[in-house]
C-alpha positions as CSV (number, residue, x, y, z in Angstrom):
1,X,12.3,-28.2,22.1
2,X,13.4,-24.6,22.8
3,X,12.2,-21.8,20.6
4,X,14.2,-18.7,19.8
5,X,12.0,-15.6,19.8
6,X,14.7,-13.0,19.4
7,X,17.2,-12.9,16.6
8,X,20.4,-11.0,16.8
9,X,21.6,-9.7,13.4
10,X,23.9,-7.1,12.0
11,X,22.5,-4.1,10.2
12,X,25.4,-2.2,8.7
13,X,27.9,-1.5,11.4
14,X,25.3,-2.1,14.2
15,X,23.7,-5.1,15.7
16,X,20.0,-5.3,16.0
17,X,17.6,-7.6,17.9
18,X,14.5,-8.6,16.0
19,X,11.5,-10.6,17.1
20,X,11.3,-13.9,15.2
21,X,11.1,-13.6,11.4
22,X,9.3,-10.2,11.7
23,X,11.0,-6.8,11.3
24,X,9.8,-5.7,14.7
25,X,12.7,-4.7,16.9
26,X,13.2,-6.0,20.4
27,X,13.6,-2.3,21.3
28,X,10.0,-1.6,20.4
29,X,8.6,-4.4,22.5
30,X,10.8,-3.6,25.5
31,X,10.1,0.1,25.5
32,X,6.4,-0.6,25.1
33,X,6.4,-3.1,28.0
34,X,8.5,-0.7,30.2
35,X,5.9,2.0,29.6
36,X,3.3,-0.4,31.1
37,X,1.7,-1.9,27.9
38,X,0.4,-5.4,28.4
39,X,1.6,-8.1,26.0
40,X,-1.9,-8.1,24.5
41,X,-1.6,-4.3,23.8
42,X,1.8,-4.8,22.3
43,X,0.3,-7.4,19.9
44,X,-2.4,-4.9,19.0
45,X,0.3,-2.3,18.3
46,X,2.5,-4.7,16.4
47,X,0.2,-7.1,14.5
48,X,3.1,-8.9,12.9
49,X,3.7,-10.4,16.3
50,X,1.9,-13.2,18.1
51,X,1.2,-13.2,21.8
52,X,3.6,-16.0,22.2
53,X,6.4,-14.0,20.5
54,X,5.8,-11.0,22.7
55,X,6.0,-13.1,25.8
56,X,9.1,-14.8,24.4
57,X,10.7,-11.4,23.8
58,X,9.9,-10.2,27.3
59,X,11.3,-13.4,28.7
60,X,14.5,-12.9,26.6
61,X,14.8,-9.4,27.9
62,X,14.4,-10.4,31.5
63,X,16.9,-13.2,31.1
64,X,19.4,-10.8,29.5
65,X,18.4,-7.5,31.1
66,X,21.9,-6.1,31.7
67,X,23.0,-6.9,28.1
68,X,19.8,-5.5,26.5
69,X,19.8,-2.4,28.8
70,X,23.3,-1.6,27.6
71,X,22.3,-2.3,24.0
72,X,19.3,0.1,24.4
73,X,21.4,2.8,26.0
74,X,24.0,2.6,23.3
75,X,21.3,2.9,20.7
76,X,19.8,5.9,22.4
77,X,23.3,7.6,22.4
78,X,23.8,6.8,18.7
79,X,20.4,8.2,17.9
80,X,21.2,11.5,19.7
81,X,24.6,11.7,18.0
82,X,23.0,11.1,14.6
83,X,20.3,13.7,15.3
84,X,22.9,16.2,16.4
85,X,25.0,15.5,13.3
86,X,22.1,16.0,10.8
87,X,20.8,19.0,12.6
88,X,24.2,20.7,12.4
89,X,24.2,20.1,8.6
90,X,20.7,20.9,7.8
91,X,20.1,24.6,7.0
92,X,16.4,24.1,6.5
93,X,16.1,22.6,9.9
94,X,17.9,25.5,11.5
95,X,15.6,28.0,9.7
96,X,12.5,26.1,10.8
97,X,13.8,25.9,14.4
98,X,14.4,29.7,14.5
99,X,10.8,30.3,13.1
100,X,9.4,28.0,15.7
101,X,11.3,29.8,18.5
102,X,10.1,33.2,17.2
103,X,6.5,32.0,17.2
104,X,6.8,30.7,20.8
105,X,8.1,34.1,21.9
106,X,5.2,35.8,20.2
107,X,2.6,33.6,21.9
108,X,4.0,34.2,25.4
């Protein structure tokens, strides 16, 4: 019998890949693995997952690498767009950014 370790679901207007019944995203596991973390380390970092689920998620990624890489890239672009939108609307953020820049100039 074949197990499904990765669930594709809709969250609002976007799709999301989750590991099993947990709320851990496939993104988190893939990025961690790409940064060189072992499956055992990933389980330590995400205790809601079992070692079997982590290996299953990595296998899913490798079997669907082009699809998931595209999904990850689109997610990164959306995050950047969201960040830019909120920064443009956030006066407090702009004030804090200016203060930070002034402090950096004073240190140098």
